Backbone as ProteinMPNN parsed JSONL, in Angstrom:
{"seq_chain_A": "XXXXXXXXXXXXXXXXXXXXXXXXXXXXXXXXXXXXXXXXXXXXXXXXXXXXXXXXXXXXXXXXXXXXXXXXXXXXXXXXXXXXXXXXXXXXXXXXXXXXXXXXXXXXXXXXXXXXXXXXXXXXXXXXXXXXXXXXXXXXXXXXXXXXXXXXXXXXXXXXXXXXXXXX", "coords_chain_A": {"N_chain_A": [[-85.058, 77.764, -125.43], [-83.818, 78.652, -128.012], [-83.362, 78.162, -131.552], [-81.586, 78.172, -134.309], [-81.025, 78.381, -137.848], [-78.829, 79.789, -138.631], [-76.077, 81.024, -138.906], [-73.223, 81.616, -136.678], [-71.52, 82.952, -136.527], [-72.418, 85.102, -138.175], [-75.706, 85.8, -136.355], [-75.03, 86.565, -133.391], [-75.82, 84.966, -130.417], [-76.959, 86.675, -128.586], [-78.083, 87.995, -130.591], [-79.834, 86.421, -131.972], [-81.793, 85.816, -129.451], [-82.974, 89.312, -130.117], [-84.203, 88.896, -132.605], [-85.87, 86.724, -132.211], [-87.441, 87.799, -130.259], [-88.547, 90.687, -131.71], [-90.072, 89.731, -133.111], [-92.516, 89.763, -132.355], [-93.395, 92.304, -133.118], [-94.009, 92.14, -135.579], [-96.303, 90.187, -135.283], [-97.859, 92.671, -134.211], [-98.264, 94.223, -135.682], [-100.04, 92.387, -137.511], [-101.779, 92.343, -136.342], [-102.827, 95.205, -136.384], [-102.973, 95.612, -138.765], [-105.191, 94.05, -139.457], [-107.383, 95.266, -136.992], [-108.833, 97.282, -135.231], [-106.976, 99.232, -135.884], [-105.888, 99.603, -138.85], [-108.514, 98.061, -140.365], [-108.626, 96.214, -142.25], [-109.659, 93.916, -142.713], [-113.37, 93.701, -143.11], [-113.01, 92.595, -146.808], [-114.936, 92.945, -149.305], [-114.751, 92.2, -151.712], [-114.34, 90.506, -155.306], [-112.607, 89.433, -157.255], [-109.055, 88.654, -157.706], [-106.888, 90.255, -158.94], [-108.158, 93.322, -157.163], [-108.526, 92.333, -154.741], [-105.708, 91.958, -153.821], [-104.523, 94.493, -154.806], [-105.938, 95.567, -152.719], [-105.839, 94.56, -150.355], [-102.683, 95.315, -150.789], [-102.534, 98.292, -150.434], [-103.521, 98.074, -148.162], [-100.968, 97.558, -147.094], [-99.785, 99.825, -147.356], [-100.351, 101.733, -146.247], [-100.445, 100.61, -142.845], [-97.37, 100.739, -143.327], [-96.369, 103.223, -143.695], [-98.097, 104.911, -141.324], [-96.048, 103.484, -139.453], [-93.956, 104.474, -140.237], [-95.198, 107.167, -138.941], [-95.652, 107.413, -136.607], [-93.074, 106.58, -135.685], [-91.615, 108.947, -136.135], [-93.195, 111.261, -134.607], [-93.124, 110.155, -132.133], [-92.036, 112.087, -129.802], [-94.328, 113.263, -129.318], [-96.246, 111.033, -128.514], [-97.577, 108.737, -127.137], [-95.086, 106.852, -127.12], [-92.253, 105.27, -126.382], [-90.539, 107.385, -127.141], [-87.162, 107.218, -126.682], [-85.425, 105.257, -127.064], [-82.695, 104.09, -127.307], [-82.076, 104.777, -125.287], [-83.65, 103.433, -122.995], [-83.351, 100.421, -123.445], [-80.573, 100.453, -123.056], [-80.819, 99.837, -120.545], [-80.94, 96.749, -120.012], [-79.618, 93.821, -119.205], [-79.278, 92.206, -120.059], [-80.05, 90.58, -123.018], [-82.279, 89.293, -123.098], [-83.963, 89.767, -120.339], [-86.763, 91.632, -118.872], [-87.996, 93.461, -120.998], [-87.458, 97.764, -120.572], [-89.317, 100.644, -120.215], [-87.519, 103.963, -121.18], [-86.546, 106.634, -119.268], [-86.994, 108.634, -120.281], [-89.899, 108.135, -121.308], [-91.41, 107.258, -118.861], [-91.678, 109.452, -117.545], [-92.754, 111.33, -119.619], [-95.415, 109.674, -119.272], [-96.499, 109.456, -116.507], [-96.848, 112.572, -116.42], [-98.216, 113.134, -118.285], [-97.45, 114.927, -120.492], [-95.607, 116.786, -122.936], [-92.003, 116.93, -123.247], [-91.789, 119.023, -123.477], [-93.789, 120.705, -122.613], [-96.343, 119.852, -124.062], [-99.543, 118.331, -123.95], [-99.575, 114.115, -123.912], [-100.262, 112.246, -126.713], [-102.349, 109.917, -127.946], [-101.65, 107.651, -130.12], [-104.066, 107.168, -132.347], [-105.414, 109.273, -131.187], [-104.052, 111.395, -131.942], [-104.192, 111.293, -134.092], [-106.689, 111.77, -134.914], [-107.126, 114.332, -133.751], [-105.548, 115.813, -135.51], [-107.54, 115.979, -137.7], [-108.906, 117.91, -137.441], [-108.122, 120.484, -138.344], [-109.374, 122.443, -140.841], [-109.723, 123.619, -144.318], [-111.711, 126.461, -145.7], [-113.559, 127.178, -147.964], [-115.265, 130.259, -148.741], [-118.296, 131.505, -149.809], [-119.379, 134.045, -151.22], [-121.65, 135.522, -152.482], [-121.94, 135.942, -156.553], [-118.81, 135.194, -157.645], [-117.292, 136.374, -155.358], [-115.138, 134.878, -153.757], [-113.288, 132.976, -150.31], [-110.816, 131.966, -149.036], [-110.362, 129.477, -146.076], [-108.434, 129.266, -144.251], [-107.958, 127.083, -141.245], [-106.097, 127.788, -137.319], [-103.541, 126.057, -137.227], [-103.43, 124.015, -133.684], [-101.217, 124.374, -131.27], [-99.88, 121.508, -130.782], [-100.676, 120.46, -132.77], [-99.078, 122.123, -134.285], [-96.723, 121.807, -133.47], [-96.749, 118.782, -134.207], [-96.815, 118.736, -137.213], [-94.338, 119.521, -137.188], [-92.841, 117.962, -136.619], [-93.623, 115.486, -138.403], [-92.223, 117.406, -140.667], [-93.383, 118.964, -142.137], [-95.145, 122.347, -143.646], [-98.287, 123.408, -141.802], [-100.483, 124.456, -144.138], [-99.676, 122.871, -146.474], [-100.697, 120.109, -146.332], [-103.651, 120.993, -146.706]], "CA_chain_A": [[-84.479, 77.461, -125.736], [-84.278, 78.987, -129.336], [-82.579, 77.71, -132.258], [-82.01, 78.933, -136.041], [-80.157, 77.958, -139.052], [-78.115, 81.567, -138.837], [-74.252, 80.922, -138.196], [-73.096, 82.103, -135.201], [-70.449, 84.678, -137.136], [-74.076, 86.375, -138.616], [-75.544, 86.344, -135.918], [-74.659, 85.787, -132.238], [-76.576, 84.37, -128.928], [-78.004, 87.751, -127.761], [-79.002, 88.403, -131.532], [-81.03, 84.984, -132.361], [-82.869, 86.456, -128.923], [-83.86, 89.791, -130.23], [-84.549, 88.729, -133.464], [-86.763, 86.549, -132.335], [-88.416, 88.747, -129.546], [-88.704, 91.824, -132.81], [-91.215, 88.586, -134.581], [-93.724, 90.556, -132.072], [-93.722, 93.544, -133.799], [-94.661, 91.514, -136.904], [-97.652, 90.182, -134.872], [-99.264, 93.722, -133.93], [-98.394, 94.798, -137.715], [-100.603, 91.528, -138.565], [-103.727, 92.723, -135.49], [-103.137, 95.951, -136.191], [-103.732, 94.962, -139.822], [-107.139, 93.228, -139.153], [-108.403, 95.385, -136.094], [-109.059, 98.935, -135.618], [-106.257, 100.011, -136.218], [-106.461, 99.812, -140.313], [-109.132, 97.56, -140.505], [-107.86, 95.294, -143.552], [-110.661, 92.993, -143.159], [-113.766, 92.584, -144.671], [-112.664, 92.548, -148.297], [-115.436, 92.782, -150.187], [-113.611, 92.662, -153.082], [-114.733, 89.177, -155.692], [-111.441, 89.967, -158.127], [-107.901, 88.684, -156.874], [-106.112, 91.665, -158.479], [-108.857, 94.027, -156.409], [-108.07, 92.357, -153.187], [-104.731, 92.264, -153.88], [-104.45, 96.059, -154.503], [-106.299, 96.233, -151.749], [-103.957, 94.145, -149.444], [-101.14, 96.051, -151.059], [-102.695, 99.485, -149.983], [-103.398, 98.419, -146.932], [-99.636, 97.393, -146.17], [-98.733, 100.596, -147.979], [-100.983, 102.599, -145.441], [-99.341, 100.548, -142.247], [-95.981, 101.359, -143.281], [-97.069, 104.725, -143.777], [-98.425, 104.741, -140.048], [-95.122, 103.332, -138.646], [-93.288, 105.944, -140.045], [-95.076, 108.533, -138.79], [-95.376, 106.525, -135.261], [-91.39, 106.921, -135.261], [-91.335, 110.347, -136.215], [-94.095, 111.362, -133.815], [-92.715, 109.2, -130.686], [-91.916, 112.601, -129.034], [-96.036, 113.653, -128.477], [-97.1, 109.963, -128.277], [-97.163, 107.732, -125.255], [-94.633, 105.36, -127.837], [-90.762, 105.561, -125.811], [-88.396, 107.678, -128.052], [-85.531, 107.165, -125.981], [-85.281, 103.084, -127.298], [-81.171, 103.572, -126.969], [-81.753, 104.185, -123.605], [-83.92, 101.936, -122.351], [-82.383, 99.496, -124.508], [-79.069, 100.413, -122.175], [-81.191, 99.391, -119.212], [-81.738, 95.747, -119.806], [-78.843, 93.8, -118.781], [-79.483, 91.236, -121.586], [-81.447, 90.28, -124.274], [-82.926, 87.738, -122.41], [-84.27, 90.688, -119.253], [-88.023, 91.96, -119.076], [-87.934, 95.14, -121.511], [-87.938, 98.212, -119.67], [-89.411, 101.865, -120.783], [-86.788, 104.776, -121.041], [-87.016, 107.446, -118.488], [-88.39, 109.498, -120.638], [-91.492, 107.974, -121.499], [-92.003, 107.319, -118.163], [-92.009, 110.593, -117.151], [-94.539, 111.352, -120.288], [-96.784, 108.522, -118.984], [-96.575, 110.226, -115.249], [-97.059, 113.925, -116.101], [-98.988, 113.241, -119.637], [-97.378, 116.116, -121.07], [-94.896, 116.201, -123.142], [-90.677, 118.071, -122.287], [-92.325, 121.103, -123.767], [-95.688, 120.904, -122.105], [-97.714, 119.383, -124.468], [-100.353, 117.307, -123.933], [-99.046, 113.468, -124.836], [-101.881, 111.509, -126.956], [-102.331, 108.129, -128.767], [-101.338, 107.575, -132.639], [-105.542, 107.72, -132.982], [-106.276, 110.538, -131.108], [-103.49, 112.658, -132.591], [-104.907, 111.673, -135.571], [-108.343, 112.849, -134.599], [-107.06, 116.157, -134.061], [-104.951, 116.952, -136.503], [-108.519, 116.164, -138.265], [-109.499, 119.175, -136.984], [-107.787, 121.134, -139.532], [-109.685, 122.202, -142.615], [-109.383, 124.253, -145.174], [-113.006, 126.085, -146.115], [-113.535, 128.015, -148.948], [-116.64, 131.298, -148.396], [-118.228, 132.352, -151.713], [-120.028, 135.727, -150.881], [-122.791, 135.938, -153.608], [-121.412, 135.522, -157.386], [-117.653, 136.118, -158.199], [-116.689, 136.503, -154.365], [-114.898, 134.018, -152.264], [-112.535, 133.494, -149.447], [-110.339, 130.67, -148.508], [-110.357, 130.324, -144.797], [-107.536, 127.862, -142.949], [-108.004, 127.276, -139.701], [-104.754, 128.008, -137.536], [-103.331, 124.802, -135.923], [-102.809, 124.617, -132.342], [-99.652, 123.646, -130.227], [-100.527, 120.131, -130.511], [-100.938, 119.8, -134.293], [-97.865, 122.782, -135.248], [-95.746, 119.974, -133.129], [-96.916, 117.469, -135.091], [-96.16, 119.718, -138.559], [-92.975, 120.713, -137.208], [-92.072, 117.066, -136.32], [-93.314, 115.467, -139.601], [-91.159, 118.409, -141.396], [-94.559, 119.597, -142.709], [-96.094, 123.052, -143.342], [-100.169, 122.505, -141.597], [-101.153, 124.379, -145.245], [-99.328, 121.972, -147.263], [-101.511, 119.217, -146.661], [-104.898, 121.185, -146.873]], "C_chain_A": [[-84.77, 78.197, -127.396], [-82.948, 78.349, -130.45], [-82.899, 78.015, -133.475], [-80.617, 77.675, -136.344], [-78.995, 79.021, -139.039], [-77.206, 81.063, -138.158], [-74.024, 81.833, -137.358], [-72.268, 83.062, -135.625], [-71.501, 85.699, -137.96], [-74.221, 86.558, -137.0], [-75.693, 85.687, -134.184], [-76.192, 85.442, -131.188], [-77.839, 85.34, -128.989], [-78.703, 87.986, -129.123], [-80.233, 87.741, -131.678], [-82.023, 85.835, -131.159], [-83.949, 87.712, -129.353], [-84.518, 90.016, -131.846], [-86.186, 87.98, -132.952], [-87.711, 87.513, -131.098], [-89.03, 89.861, -130.61], [-90.221, 90.879, -133.758], [-92.583, 89.541, -133.575], [-94.303, 92.266, -132.261], [-94.335, 93.334, -134.9], [-96.023, 91.292, -136.491], [-98.373, 91.969, -134.484], [-99.174, 94.017, -135.228], [-99.741, 93.874, -138.267], [-102.345, 92.3, -137.481], [-103.649, 93.812, -136.145], [-104.234, 96.239, -138.321], [-105.549, 95.324, -140.108], [-107.748, 93.604, -138.002], [-109.069, 97.06, -136.183], [-108.557, 99.799, -136.246], [-106.025, 100.734, -138.455], [-107.508, 99.461, -140.813], [-109.341, 96.673, -142.492], [-109.227, 94.6, -143.665], [-112.036, 93.937, -143.187], [-113.481, 92.954, -145.545], [-113.966, 92.358, -149.027], [-115.059, 92.855, -151.835], [-114.251, 90.702, -154.355], [-113.564, 88.886, -156.642], [-110.293, 89.434, -157.392], [-106.717, 89.622, -157.058], [-107.179, 92.852, -157.701], [-108.518, 93.689, -155.545], [-106.996, 91.795, -153.315], [-103.725, 93.107, -153.576], [-104.721, 96.657, -153.506], [-105.061, 96.233, -150.887], [-102.43, 94.81, -149.196], [-101.94, 97.492, -150.255], [-102.752, 99.681, -149.006], [-101.415, 98.429, -145.47], [-99.379, 98.887, -146.579], [-99.135, 101.452, -146.608], [-100.222, 102.334, -143.99], [-98.258, 101.252, -142.223], [-95.997, 103.208, -143.005], [-97.2, 105.205, -142.073], [-96.994, 104.268, -139.328], [-94.183, 104.164, -138.716], [-93.291, 106.89, -138.941], [-95.208, 108.208, -137.281], [-93.99, 107.072, -134.264], [-90.743, 107.685, -135.17], [-92.569, 111.423, -135.223], [-93.908, 111.003, -132.204], [-92.814, 110.722, -129.342], [-93.135, 112.575, -128.063], [-97.393, 112.402, -128.349], [-96.346, 109.617, -127.004], [-96.012, 106.893, -125.434], [-93.113, 105.999, -126.402], [-90.235, 106.124, -126.903], [-87.911, 108.122, -127.435], [-85.27, 105.986, -126.147], [-83.53, 103.309, -126.939], [-81.323, 103.694, -125.337], [-82.671, 103.648, -122.501], [-83.623, 100.717, -122.841], [-81.148, 99.143, -123.671], [-79.539, 100.58, -120.997], [-81.061, 98.153, -118.622], [-79.915, 95.054, -119.626], [-78.495, 92.641, -119.428], [-80.269, 91.137, -122.664], [-82.818, 89.76, -123.762], [-84.284, 88.333, -120.868], [-85.811, 91.148, -119.899], [-87.251, 93.433, -119.707], [-88.317, 96.222, -120.478], [-88.044, 99.415, -120.62], [-88.257, 103.051, -120.536], [-87.415, 105.762, -119.478], [-87.811, 108.993, -119.038], [-89.499, 109.475, -121.444], [-92.033, 107.234, -120.073], [-92.497, 108.077, -117.394], [-93.131, 112.027, -118.011], [-95.394, 110.484, -119.751], [-97.138, 108.862, -117.867], [-98.026, 111.275, -115.179], [-97.982, 113.4, -117.319], [-99.108, 114.392, -120.001], [-95.432, 115.755, -121.721], [-93.759, 117.041, -122.415], [-91.203, 119.074, -122.617], [-93.754, 121.745, -123.872], [-96.625, 121.094, -122.767], [-98.797, 118.521, -124.488], [-99.538, 115.658, -124.508], [-100.459, 112.515, -125.511], [-101.054, 110.045, -127.567], [-102.227, 108.233, -129.977], [-102.709, 109.071, -132.345], [-106.196, 108.348, -132.439], [-105.201, 111.896, -131.522], [-103.91, 113.086, -134.111], [-105.983, 112.691, -136.153], [-108.45, 114.15, -134.085], [-106.408, 116.28, -134.561], [-106.546, 117.262, -137.83], [-109.468, 116.696, -138.357], [-109.081, 120.397, -137.95], [-108.655, 121.175, -140.827], [-109.922, 123.609, -142.879], [-111.214, 124.946, -145.652], [-112.843, 127.764, -146.818], [-115.283, 128.482, -149.191], [-117.416, 131.763, -149.454], [-119.61, 133.345, -150.879], [-120.951, 135.594, -152.445], [-122.316, 135.431, -154.783], [-119.637, 135.794, -157.375], [-116.671, 136.391, -156.759], [-116.513, 135.813, -153.522], [-113.298, 134.04, -151.592], [-112.196, 132.154, -149.3], [-109.85, 131.2, -147.016], [-109.272, 128.8, -144.048], [-107.836, 128.185, -141.529], [-106.914, 126.909, -138.88], [-104.702, 126.528, -136.782], [-103.08, 124.944, -134.658], [-101.748, 124.268, -132.296], [-99.145, 122.432, -130.719], [-100.223, 119.651, -132.419], [-99.22, 120.919, -135.006], [-96.363, 121.663, -135.182], [-95.199, 118.954, -133.981], [-96.013, 117.532, -135.96], [-94.993, 119.012, -138.744], [-92.0, 118.721, -137.225], [-91.656, 116.114, -137.807], [-92.962, 116.097, -140.962], [-92.134, 118.144, -142.503], [-94.683, 121.146, -143.054], [-97.858, 122.626, -142.804], [-100.647, 122.779, -143.306], [-100.747, 123.344, -146.573], [-100.476, 120.379, -147.237], [-103.105, 119.745, -147.003], [-104.839, 121.504, -148.573]], "O_chain_A": [[-85.911, 78.218, -127.856], [-81.791, 78.151, -130.078], [-84.052, 78.153, -133.883], [-79.882, 76.86, -135.786], [-78.097, 78.666, -139.802], [-77.333, 80.67, -136.999], [-74.678, 82.876, -137.342], [-72.31, 84.128, -135.011], [-71.281, 86.873, -138.256], [-73.386, 87.156, -136.322], [-76.282, 84.66, -133.849], [-77.359, 85.749, -131.433], [-79.027, 85.144, -129.246], [-79.913, 88.193, -129.029], [-81.364, 88.216, -131.57], [-82.957, 86.493, -131.615], [-85.168, 87.628, -129.205], [-85.147, 91.007, -132.218], [-87.298, 88.452, -133.193], [-88.853, 87.807, -131.453], [-90.23, 90.014, -130.386], [-91.001, 91.259, -134.631], [-93.562, 89.937, -134.209], [-95.163, 93.002, -131.777], [-95.159, 94.143, -135.324], [-96.936, 91.916, -137.032], [-99.587, 92.122, -134.623], [-100.214, 94.037, -135.885], [-100.447, 94.302, -139.18], [-103.479, 92.588, -137.865], [-104.609, 93.773, -136.914], [-105.289, 96.68, -138.777], [-106.412, 96.09, -140.536], [-108.598, 92.827, -137.568], [-109.613, 97.685, -137.092], [-109.012, 100.737, -136.901], [-106.04, 101.843, -138.989], [-107.9, 100.174, -141.736], [-110.093, 96.778, -143.46], [-109.875, 94.732, -144.703], [-111.741, 95.127, -143.306], [-113.594, 94.176, -145.456], [-113.989, 91.206, -149.458], [-115.229, 93.636, -152.771], [-114.517, 89.758, -153.611], [-113.595, 87.677, -156.873], [-110.4, 89.716, -156.199], [-105.861, 89.909, -156.221], [-106.388, 93.793, -157.761], [-107.931, 94.596, -154.955], [-107.123, 90.682, -152.804], [-102.737, 93.04, -152.845], [-104.273, 97.74, -153.128], [-104.08, 96.941, -150.659], [-101.582, 94.881, -148.306], [-101.624, 97.444, -149.066], [-102.403, 100.727, -148.459], [-100.994, 98.785, -144.37], [-98.439, 99.276, -145.886], [-98.198, 101.833, -145.906], [-99.483, 103.232, -143.586], [-98.018, 102.166, -141.434], [-95.606, 103.999, -142.147], [-96.28, 105.899, -141.643], [-96.859, 104.962, -138.32], [-93.571, 104.633, -137.756], [-92.375, 107.346, -138.255], [-94.653, 109.103, -136.643], [-93.796, 107.549, -133.146], [-89.67, 107.729, -134.569], [-92.45, 112.611, -135.523], [-94.504, 111.55, -131.277], [-93.416, 110.602, -128.275], [-93.248, 112.221, -126.889], [-98.612, 112.495, -128.205], [-95.362, 109.888, -126.316], [-95.634, 106.204, -124.486], [-93.206, 107.019, -125.719], [-89.499, 105.469, -127.641], [-87.923, 109.345, -127.299], [-84.744, 105.483, -125.154], [-83.127, 102.466, -126.138], [-80.864, 102.978, -124.447], [-82.369, 103.494, -121.318], [-83.908, 99.873, -121.992], [-80.704, 98.004, -123.524], [-78.949, 101.345, -120.235], [-81.028, 97.972, -117.405], [-79.003, 95.823, -119.927], [-77.377, 92.145, -119.292], [-81.193, 91.897, -122.952], [-84.005, 89.888, -124.063], [-85.199, 87.615, -120.463], [-86.066, 91.07, -121.101], [-86.392, 94.169, -119.221], [-89.187, 95.996, -119.637], [-87.296, 99.516, -121.593], [-88.024, 103.069, -119.327], [-88.451, 105.55, -118.848], [-88.587, 109.852, -118.619], [-89.992, 110.392, -122.1], [-93.096, 106.622, -120.169], [-93.443, 107.836, -116.644], [-93.791, 112.977, -117.59], [-96.53, 110.906, -119.97], [-98.354, 108.69, -117.775], [-99.143, 111.246, -114.664], [-99.018, 113.218, -116.679], [-100.154, 115.041, -120.024], [-94.522, 115.031, -121.317], [-93.996, 117.704, -121.405], [-91.052, 120.108, -121.967], [-94.426, 122.547, -124.52], [-97.535, 121.91, -122.614], [-98.743, 117.823, -125.5], [-98.86, 115.812, -125.524], [-101.45, 112.197, -124.852], [-99.954, 109.494, -127.609], [-102.819, 108.99, -130.748], [-102.766, 110.295, -132.231], [-107.4, 108.403, -132.688], [-105.499, 113.087, -131.426], [-103.986, 114.074, -134.841], [-106.169, 113.582, -136.982], [-109.432, 114.884, -133.976], [-106.088, 117.439, -134.299], [-106.684, 118.241, -138.563], [-110.529, 116.453, -138.933], [-109.94, 121.238, -138.213], [-108.706, 120.282, -141.673], [-110.207, 124.514, -142.095], [-112.032, 124.071, -145.939], [-112.363, 128.846, -146.481], [-116.216, 127.77, -149.562], [-116.863, 132.686, -150.053], [-120.516, 133.027, -150.108], [-120.291, 135.636, -153.483], [-122.054, 134.243, -154.592], [-119.352, 136.919, -156.963], [-115.467, 136.598, -156.909], [-117.25, 135.755, -152.538], [-112.361, 134.723, -152.004], [-113.023, 131.247, -149.394], [-109.355, 132.262, -146.637], [-109.566, 127.718, -143.54], [-107.917, 129.247, -140.911], [-106.401, 125.844, -139.225], [-105.528, 126.023, -136.02], [-102.495, 125.974, -134.325], [-101.196, 123.801, -133.293], [-97.967, 122.358, -131.068], [-99.667, 118.689, -132.951], [-98.485, 120.535, -135.916], [-95.562, 121.125, -135.946], [-94.115, 118.487, -134.328], [-94.921, 116.966, -135.98], [-94.581, 118.299, -139.659], [-90.906, 118.433, -137.709], [-90.553, 115.902, -138.312], [-93.234, 115.62, -142.064], [-91.953, 117.422, -143.484], [-93.776, 121.512, -142.307], [-98.517, 121.73, -143.33], [-101.094, 121.819, -143.932], [-101.517, 123.14, -147.511], [-100.857, 119.81, -148.26], [-103.82, 118.919, -147.57], [-105.874, 121.755, -149.19]]}, "name": "protein", "num_of_chains": 1, "seq": "XXXXXXXXXXXXXXXXXXXXXXXXXXXXXXXXXXXXXXXXXXXXXXXXXXXXXXXXXXXXXXXXXXXXXXXXXXXXXXXXXXXXXXXXXXXXXXXXXXXXXXXXXXXXXXXXXXXXXXXXXXXXXXXXXXXXXXXXXXXXXXXXXXXXXXXXXXXXXXXXXXXXXXXX"}
């Protein structure tokens, strides 16, 4: 049983259940901040301003990660067709289901366009292999070399609406 002080005209019974279940996302965010996700702890700052600044930067990093996960969902193990998953539920109390697209991705370990599906951390590690190298030949001769992105890296940049060289 759930009880709320929000008027029924503002939030109906199924809405109350969805809001309650949405708390899991907030709890996940705090776990991510404190664990391997963003590693907010331990904090070795001694002044209140520095602790606040550290927490603000961690919250901004989590906000960026949250948006990136949403945009990159088609190449991650995340469900990228949440509307289809929601349509399968008979009620907000019913167990959540994943979309057929997410089941296919999990079974084949491939995206719709044949690329490997990765977890968020693995994708970030894969993107980190892109490099910009300055090679110097003696005095005054230099060459800048950008590594070529893999098809998966190209797709990630496409989803993020970036050009690979923009970030280098």
